[in-house]
N, C-alpha and C positions, 0 to 999 in steps of 0.2 A: 504494499499500499504506499502510495506516495506521501511525502511529508506533509503536504497541504491537506490531506484527508486523514492522516493518522491521529492528529490531536482531536478533531471532532468525533471520530469513530471511538476513541478511547473515552471521551466524555459521555457519549451516548451509551456505550456498553456499561460504564460505571453506573449511570442512572438506571438503566433497565435491570442490571443485576441487583442493585440495591433494592429497587422496588419489588422485584420478584422474591427476594429474600425476606422482606418484611411481610409480604402477602402470605408466604409460606408459614411464617411464625404465627399468623392470626387466622389460619385456615379454619380453625374451629368456630370462629365467629361467623363464618359463612354457612355453617350447618343449619339445616332446616328444622324447625320445631315440630313436635308431634302433631300439632293442630294446623299444619301448613295448608291443608285442603279445606279447613272449616273456618276457624275464627281468626287465624293469623292475618296480619296485613301484608299483602303481596309486596307492597313497596319496601317493606323492611325485612322481607324474607327471600322471596323469589327474585326480586329485582337485583339485589346484590349478587346472588348466585348466578343469575343469567348474565350479568355484566362480567363476572369472573370468567364464565365459560366463553363468552364472545371474544374477549380480548386475549385470554391465554391461548385459545385455539389459534388465533392469528399469529401470536408470537411463536408458538410451538411449531408452526409450519413455515415461518417466514424469516426468522432472525438468522443472520449468517453464522452465529456461534452455536456450536453443538451444546455446550453446557447450558446456555440460556434457553435454547429450545427444549432441552430436557426438563429444566426447572418449570417452564411454563406448561409442558406436557403433563407433569405430575399434578399441577393444580387443575388442569382441564379434566384429567381422569378422576380427580376427587369430586369435581362438580357433577360429573356423570354418575358417580356412585351415589351422590346425595339424591339423585332423582330415582334411585332404585332401578338403575338401568332403563329408565324411561317409563316405568310403571306409574310414577307420580303423574305424568301427563295425562294418562288415561283417566285417572281420578279427577284431575282438574277439568278436563273437557266434559266429562259426564256431569260435573257439578255446575259448570258455566259454559254451555255450548257456544255462546256468542262472544265469550271473552277472547281477546286477542293475545294476551300475554303468554298463555301456554304455547300458542303457535309460534310466537316470536322467539321464545327461549328454546323450544324444541328444534327450531330451524337450524341452529348452529350445530347441534348434535347430529342431525340428519345430514348436514353438509359434511361432517366428519365421518360419515358412514355408520354412525351409531343409531340404529333404528329400533323401534318397538312396534311390531306388527299390529298390536291392538290399537295403538295411537294412530297409526297410518289409516286404519280402517275407520276409526272414529272421525278423524279430520276430513277424510274424503266425504263423509256424510254431513258433518256440521258446516263445513265451508261451502257446501252446495246449497245451504238454506237461503231463502230470500232475505232473512234477517241479517245474514252475514254480509250482504251487499249494500246494506244501508250506509249512506255516506257518513263519514266521520268528520268532525269539525277540525281535528288536527291533521293536516295534510302530511306533515312530516312523519307522524306516527303511522299514517296509512302507507307511506313508502316503506317503513320498516315491516309492516305486515305483508306487503307485496314481495319484498325481498325474501321474507321467510317462506312464503308460498312457493317462490321459485326454488329455494333450497330444498324444500320438502318434495317438490314435484307436483304441487297442486295447481289447478287452473287459477290464474290471477283473477281476483274479483273486480279489478278496475284496471284501466290503462295507466301504466307507470308514468309515461311521459305527460299525460294529461294532468295527473295529480302533481307531478313535479313542477309543472308550470304555475301552480297555485301556491308554491312555497316562497319563502324569502329568497332562496337561491334562484328559483325559476323565474321570479319577477325582477331579479336584479335590483332588489329593494335599495332605496337611498342609503348609502353606506353611513352617512352621518346620523341617521335616525335609528340605527341598529342598537337596540337595548340588550341587556343581558339575556333575557328570555329569547329574543330573536336571534342572538348570536349562537346560543346553544342549539336552537332549531336549525340554523344554517349549517352548523358543523355536522349535524346528523343528516341533513339533506345530502351532503357530500358523502357521508359514510354509507348511507343506503344506496346511493347511486353507484358508488365504486365498490360495493360489497366490502366495506371496511378497509378500503385501500388496496384490495387485491387486484382491482381492475381500474387503475387510474385513467386508462384510455377511454373509459366511458364518459369522462367529463367533457362536455362539448366545448369547443374553443371559446365561445362567448363567455361561458361561465368561468373558464380558466383565466381568461383575461381580466375579468372582474375581480376574481379572488387574488390574482397575482398583484393587482394594483392596490387593493385595499387591506389585505391581510397584515402588512407591516403596521399600518395605523391602528387597526383593531388590537393587534398584539401589544403594541406599546401602551395603549389605553388600559387593558386589563392586567398587564404586568405592573403598571404603576399602581393599580388598585390591589395588587397582590392576590388576585383571583387566579391562583395557580391551576385550578381544575379547568377553567375555561381556556387559560393560556395553553395548557397541554393539548386540549382538543384543537385549538387553532393551529398549533404546531403540527398536529397530525394531518390537518387539512392541507397545510403548506406542503407536506410531503407527497400529497396526492396531485399537486399541480405541476405540470410539466414546466421546466425552466424557472421555477420559483427558487431563489437563492437560499442557501443555508444561512439562517439568521444566528450568527455567532453570539451576539449580545443576548438575544432572547433565551437561547439554550443555557448560557452561563447564568442568567438570572434564575431560571427554573432550577438549575443544578444547585445554586446557592440556597434555595428554599428547601431542598431535600434534607431531612434530618439524618443524623449519623446511623440510625437503624434502618434507613431506606425508605421510610414513609414520607409522603409529600402531603402537607396540609392543603385543604381545599381553599383556605383563605388566610392570609396573614402569616403570623409566625407559628400557628398551630396551637394545640392544647398542651399545657404543662400541668394540668390539674391532677394527673394521676388517675383519672377516671378512664378505665380501659374501654368501656363501651362507648363513651363519648369520643375517644380518640379514634376508635375503629370507624364510627359513623362519619366523622369529619375527614377521615383520611383515605378510606379504602378506594373511593372512586377516583380521586385525584392521583393516587398512587398507581392505580390501574391505567389511567389515561396517560400518565407519564411513561409507563412501560410501553404502552401501545404507540404513542407518538415517537418515542425513541427508536422503536423497532422499524416503523415506517420510514423514518428519516434515515436510519442506517441503511436500509434497503435502497432508498433513493440515492444516498451518497455513493454507495457502491456502484449503482447503475450509471450515475453521472461519471464516475471515475472510469468506467468501462466505455464511456462515450455514447451511452444510450439509456433511455428509460425503458422500464419493463413494458412490453407490449401485450395487449389482450388479443385473444383469438377473435376472429370475425364474428363467431357465434355469440360472443360475450358483449358485443357492443350495445345491444338493446337488452336491458335487464328483463 
């Protein structure tokens, strides 16, 4: 590796390795409670586990370093075990046939080749219901459902491009008016469009130009606010944009926010209260996002050094 890429690669690998190390030490906090299919709040139980699965699977199949792929793979296997090898999804779908979150979470396991025949049969039936096709207010979330349907092999319930055109990314919303919620939505528009960075070639040129122009300003704004979680997501988006430069200062600032144990606080200097549960809640997603962004940026850095960006197959251009 040339000298001009060695230092950034080392920084990125240190960030990813530290983040995965901390996530491994707190893996028990991702465990699902006995009442996960009845009284438990999915946002506090299934959502963290689904995010762990989504991002560690990407890292386990994409990072250039074997040791980091293995570390991520262990966390992904843990997430699958927590679903009782998919049996959990059958219970969730039977209980809430119109709920999207079981489909969204199951999608990453299906993509990895981890299938549960009972779930596949149930989803073939429930996603064919008229109620499944009722329009959702959150178009970004609909993109996530459509991407999950594609991963599982289900017929899409709506046209991906039509839905995309109604998002902040699709409308090329005024960049100066993008608030925090809109920025999170925009990052996920990109993630669903590119299948979490696996297919950056799906990003149309007009969208790439818009992002290339405005990402530096958005990054500076939320780095100044020390919103590390959103900054990490924006850095992941940057890695999906062809010819977007490596932002040395942004990565150094994010690295400075990482604690010695590998965790990254979502906001500010993090918690020093000694409350383990509060620390997990405030750090798990930002730490995952940092590992995810570091992996995508590492891949993009290597591709740039080889004189090319990763290309998608023709069949992957339309999600």
